[in-house]
C-alpha positions as CSV (number, residue, x, y, z in Angstrom):
1,M,-24.6,-13.9,2.4
2,N,-28.4,-14.0,2.6
3,F,-29.4,-14.2,-1.1
4,E,-33.1,-14.2,-0.3
5,L,-32.9,-11.0,1.6
6,F,-30.7,-9.5,-1.1
7,T,-33.2,-10.4,-3.8
8,Q,-36.1,-9.1,-1.7
9,L,-34.4,-5.7,-1.1
10,L,-33.4,-5.5,-4.7
11,I,-37.0,-5.9,-5.9
12,N,-38.2,-3.5,-3.2
13,G,-35.6,-1.0,-4.4
14,L,-36.9,-1.2,-8.0
15,I,-40.5,-0.9,-6.9
16,V,-39.8,2.1,-4.7
17,G,-37.5,3.5,-7.3
18,T,-40.4,3.7,-9.8
19,L,-42.4,5.8,-7.2
20,Y,-39.3,8.0,-6.7
21,G,-39.1,8.4,-10.5
22,V,-42.8,9.4,-10.7
23,V,-42.5,12.0,-7.9
24,A,-39.2,13.2,-9.5
25,M,-41.0,13.8,-12.8
26,C,-43.3,16.2,-10.9
27,F,-40.3,18.1,-9.7
28,V,-39.0,18.2,-13.3
29,L,-42.4,19.1,-14.7
30,I,-42.7,22.2,-12.5
31,Y,-39.0,23.2,-13.0
32,K,-39.2,22.8,-16.8
33,S,-42.3,25.0,-17.1
34,T,-41.7,27.6,-14.3
35,Q,-38.0,27.3,-13.4
36,I,-39.1,26.7,-9.7
37,V,-38.0,24.0,-7.4
38,N,-41.1,23.0,-5.4
39,F,-40.1,22.3,-1.8
40,A,-43.7,21.5,-1.0
41,Q,-43.8,18.4,-3.2
42,G,-43.7,16.0,-0.2
43,E,-46.8,17.8,1.2
44,F,-48.7,17.0,-2.1
45,L,-48.1,13.3,-1.3
46,L,-49.3,13.9,2.2
47,I,-52.5,15.8,1.3
48,G,-53.4,13.3,-1.4
49,A,-53.0,10.4,1.0
50,W,-54.9,12.0,3.8
51,T,-57.7,13.0,1.4
52,C,-58.1,9.5,0.1
53,W,-58.0,8.0,3.6
54,A,-60.7,10.4,4.8
55,L,-62.9,9.5,1.9
56,L,-62.5,5.8,2.5
57,V,-62.8,5.9,6.3
58,H,-65.1,8.8,7.2
59,F,-67.3,8.9,4.2
60,E,-67.0,5.1,3.7
61,L,-66.6,5.3,-0.1
62,P,-65.2,2.4,-2.0
63,F,-61.6,2.8,-3.2
64,Y,-62.7,2.9,-6.9
65,V,-64.8,5.9,-6.1
66,G,-62.7,7.7,-3.4
67,F,-59.4,7.4,-5.4
68,P,-60.6,9.2,-8.6
69,I,-62.3,11.9,-6.3
70,T,-58.9,12.3,-4.6
71,L,-57.1,12.9,-7.9
72,A,-59.8,15.3,-9.1
73,F,-59.5,17.2,-5.8
74,M,-55.7,17.4,-6.1
75,A,-56.0,18.7,-9.7
76,V,-58.2,21.6,-8.5
77,F,-56.0,22.1,-5.4
78,G,-52.9,22.4,-7.6
79,I,-54.6,24.9,-9.9
80,L,-55.9,27.1,-7.1
81,L,-52.5,27.0,-5.3
82,Q,-50.8,28.3,-8.4
83,M,-53.5,30.9,-9.1
84,V,-53.8,32.3,-5.6
85,V,-50.3,32.0,-4.1
86,L,-47.8,31.6,-7.0
87,R,-49.3,33.5,-9.9
88,P,-48.9,36.9,-8.2
89,L,-45.1,36.1,-7.9
90,I,-44.5,35.8,-11.6
91,G,-41.6,38.1,-12.5
92,E,-40.3,38.2,-8.9
93,P,-36.8,36.8,-8.1
94,I,-36.7,33.0,-8.2
95,I,-35.5,32.8,-4.6
96,S,-38.6,34.6,-3.4
97,V,-40.8,31.9,-5.1
98,I,-38.7,29.1,-3.6
99,M,-39.0,30.6,-0.1
100,V,-42.8,30.7,-0.6
101,T,-42.8,26.9,-1.5
102,I,-40.8,26.3,1.7
103,G,-43.4,28.3,3.7
104,L,-46.2,26.4,2.0
105,S,-44.5,23.1,3.1
106,M,-44.4,24.2,6.7
107,F,-48.0,25.6,6.6
108,F,-49.4,22.4,5.1
109,Q,-47.6,20.2,7.6
110,S,-48.9,22.1,10.5
111,L,-52.4,22.3,9.1
112,I,-52.6,18.5,8.4
113,S,-51.2,17.7,11.8
114,W,-53.9,19.8,13.4
115,I,-56.7,18.2,11.3
116,F,-55.6,14.5,11.4
117,G,-53.2,14.4,14.3
118,G,-49.6,13.1,14.5
119,Y,-50.3,9.4,14.7
120,T,-50.0,6.9,11.8
121,K,-53.3,5.6,10.5
122,S,-53.8,2.6,8.3
123,F,-55.8,2.5,5.1
124,P,-58.8,0.2,5.2
125,P,-58.3,-3.0,3.1
126,V,-58.4,-2.1,-0.5
127,F,-57.5,-5.4,-2.2
128,D,-58.8,-8.9,-1.3
129,T,-55.2,-10.1,-1.3
130,Q,-52.7,-7.8,0.5
131,S,-49.6,-9.5,-0.9
132,V,-48.7,-11.8,-3.8
133,N,-46.1,-14.5,-3.8
134,I,-43.9,-14.2,-6.8
135,G,-41.0,-16.6,-7.0
136,G,-41.1,-17.2,-3.3
137,L,-41.1,-13.5,-2.5
138,Q,-44.0,-11.6,-0.8
139,I,-44.8,-8.4,-2.7
140,E,-47.5,-6.0,-1.6
141,T,-50.4,-5.8,-4.0
142,A,-50.3,-2.0,-3.7
143,Y,-46.7,-2.0,-4.9
144,I,-47.7,-4.2,-7.9
145,M,-50.4,-1.6,-8.7
146,S,-47.9,1.2,-8.3
147,I,-45.5,-0.4,-10.8
148,I,-48.3,-0.7,-13.4
149,V,-49.6,2.8,-12.8
150,S,-46.0,4.3,-12.7
151,L,-45.2,2.7,-16.1
152,I,-48.5,4.2,-17.5
153,I,-47.6,7.6,-16.1
154,M,-44.0,7.5,-17.5
155,V,-45.3,6.6,-21.0
156,G,-48.0,9.2,-20.6
157,F,-45.5,11.9,-19.7
158,Y,-43.4,11.0,-22.8
159,I,-46.4,11.1,-25.1
160,F,-47.7,14.3,-23.4
161,F,-44.4,16.2,-23.9
162,K,-43.8,14.9,-27.4
163,H,-47.2,15.0,-29.1
164,S,-49.8,17.0,-27.1
165,R,-50.3,20.8,-27.6
166,M,-50.0,21.5,-23.9
167,G,-46.9,19.4,-23.7
168,L,-45.3,21.4,-26.6
169,A,-46.5,24.6,-25.0
170,M,-44.7,23.6,-21.7
171,R,-41.5,22.9,-23.6
172,A,-41.7,26.2,-25.3
173,T,-42.4,28.0,-22.1
174,A,-39.5,26.3,-20.4
175,F,-37.2,27.4,-23.2
176,N,-38.3,31.1,-23.1
177,Q,-41.4,32.5,-21.6
178,Q,-41.4,35.7,-23.7
179,I,-41.0,33.8,-26.9
180,A,-43.8,31.5,-25.9
181,Q,-46.1,34.4,-25.2
182,S,-45.3,35.9,-28.6
183,L,-46.4,32.7,-30.2
184,G,-49.8,32.9,-28.5
185,I,-49.1,30.5,-25.7
186,S,-50.8,31.3,-22.4
187,V,-47.9,31.1,-19.8
188,K,-50.5,31.3,-17.0
189,H,-52.4,28.3,-18.3
190,V,-49.1,26.4,-18.7
191,F,-48.1,27.1,-15.1
192,A,-51.6,26.0,-13.8
193,A,-51.5,22.8,-15.8
194,A,-48.0,22.0,-14.5
195,W,-49.0,22.4,-10.9
196,A,-52.2,20.5,-11.4
197,I,-50.5,17.5,-13.0
198,S,-47.8,17.6,-10.3
199,A,-50.4,17.5,-7.5
200,V,-52.3,14.6,-9.1
201,V,-49.3,12.4,-9.7
202,S,-47.8,13.1,-6.3
203,A,-51.2,12.3,-4.7
204,L,-51.2,9.0,-6.5
205,A,-47.8,8.1,-5.1
206,G,-48.9,9.2,-1.7
207,V,-51.9,6.9,-1.7
208,V,-49.8,3.9,-2.8
209,I,-47.2,4.5,0.0
210,G,-50.0,5.2,2.5
211,M,-51.7,1.9,1.7
212,V,-48.4,0.0,2.4
213,N,-46.9,2.0,5.3
214,G,-49.9,3.9,6.7
215,V,-50.5,7.7,6.5
216,S,-48.7,10.1,8.8
217,S,-46.7,13.4,8.6
218,A,-43.6,11.3,7.9
219,L,-44.9,10.7,4.4
220,S,-43.9,14.3,3.4
221,F,-40.2,13.1,4.0
222,F,-40.7,11.1,0.8
223,G,-40.5,14.4,-1.1
224,I,-37.2,15.3,0.5
225,K,-35.8,11.9,-0.4
226,V,-36.6,12.6,-4.0
227,F,-34.1,15.5,-4.2
228,P,-31.1,13.1,-4.7
229,V,-33.1,11.5,-7.5
230,V,-33.7,14.8,-9.2
231,I,-30.1,15.9,-8.8
232,L,-28.8,12.6,-10.1
233,G,-31.0,12.6,-13.2
234,G,-31.0,16.3,-13.9
235,L,-33.5,19.0,-12.9
236,D,-34.8,19.3,-16.4
237,S,-34.8,15.7,-17.6
238,I,-37.8,13.4,-17.6
239,V,-35.6,10.5,-18.6
240,G,-33.2,11.5,-15.8
241,A,-36.0,11.4,-13.3
242,I,-36.8,7.8,-14.2
243,V,-33.1,6.6,-14.2
244,G,-32.4,8.5,-11.0
245,G,-35.4,7.1,-9.3
246,L,-34.5,3.5,-10.0
247,T,-30.8,4.1,-9.1
248,I,-31.6,5.7,-5.7
249,G,-34.3,3.2,-4.9
250,V,-31.8,0.3,-5.5
251,L,-29.0,2.2,-3.8
252,E,-30.8,2.8,-0.5
253,N,-32.0,-0.8,-0.3
254,M,-28.5,-2.2,-1.1
255,A,-27.1,0.1,1.6
256,E,-29.5,-1.4,4.0
257,F,-28.5,-4.9,3.0
258,F,-24.8,-4.3,3.3
259,D,-25.3,-2.5,6.6
260,S,-27.3,-5.3,8.1
261,Q,-24.8,-7.9,6.9
262,W,-21.4,-6.4,7.5
263,L,-21.2,-2.6,8.3
264,H,-23.7,-2.3,11.2
265,L,-23.6,1.5,11.1
266,G,-27.3,1.9,11.4
267,N,-29.9,4.0,9.4
268,M,-28.0,3.7,6.1
269,Y,-31.3,3.3,4.3
270,N,-32.1,7.0,4.9
271,I,-28.6,8.3,4.8
272,A,-27.2,6.7,1.6
273,P,-29.2,8.8,-0.9
274,F,-27.9,12.0,0.6
275,Y,-24.3,10.7,0.5
276,A,-25.0,10.1,-3.2
277,L,-26.4,13.6,-3.5
278,V,-23.1,15.2,-2.2
279,I,-21.0,13.0,-4.5
280,I,-23.2,13.8,-7.5
281,L,-23.0,17.6,-6.9
282,M,-19.2,17.3,-6.7
283,I,-18.8,15.4,-9.9
284,K,-21.7,16.3,-12.1
285,P,-23.6,19.3,-10.8
286,Y,-26.1,19.2,-13.6
287,G,-26.9,15.5,-13.2
288,L,-26.5,12.7,-15.7
289,F,-29.1,14.0,-18.2
290,G,-29.4,17.7,-17.1
291,T,-28.7,20.6,-19.5
292,K,-25.6,22.5,-18.6
293,D,-26.0,26.2,-18.6
294,I,-23.4,28.1,-20.7
295,E,-23.0,31.8,-20.1
296,R,-20.9,33.9,-22.4
297,I,-19.4,37.1,-21.1
């Protein structure tokens, strides 16, 4: 048994798992406030990564300038998307809104491929040191940054929902939109804030992954891989998103390890999370921390 490879993959799983958890929180944020599953979440990562790449490469901005501009652009993008496309659908059947997000996913993929092409492009060097040796293991500097930023985001989400006025408004809106409106809460503002925050956080994850693996249309698949995370943790649980992210991140890397050492089935890294998704849906359809709906007839 190759213990060095095992340790490397375990650490990689925890690092990637934090990114999964952050993106899963975006799913949860939108679902909690609007009861919508956003199938275009992966494209938010892709748009954010390409925007930052264009600012750094074409406009030759330093990273500490281009990155904040990217986040500001994504905040405006999320608000405009909600106002122009999704706000007119308030009150329509949920399936209609979900189909719109699927359509947006396809539209953005095609548009981005047309603008930037289908080839993977690398970020210019952002850090002086591209990797750091910790205990004999080489860890990408971008991943170290992602862990720090992810932990800050997780703590920020907790404080936001527990203590901020907008966070409390989102919780009230998620519980009952009509009651929230009767209390003077602007449901439209809550929806816009949810999409803006989701777009910003997703872009952050997209930039980190792009710095390590390069930017291409394949980056949007990251959003699809987060579905098992959300289902495991529960669609309406922030804590579940964090636990689910770490669990799936470790699971897929351990699947790759055991496959390379003994199974030799191939592609277990990509397949294992979806095996887990099927099992979770069979055993706990609402996830580990999800709220079970009870209907009385």
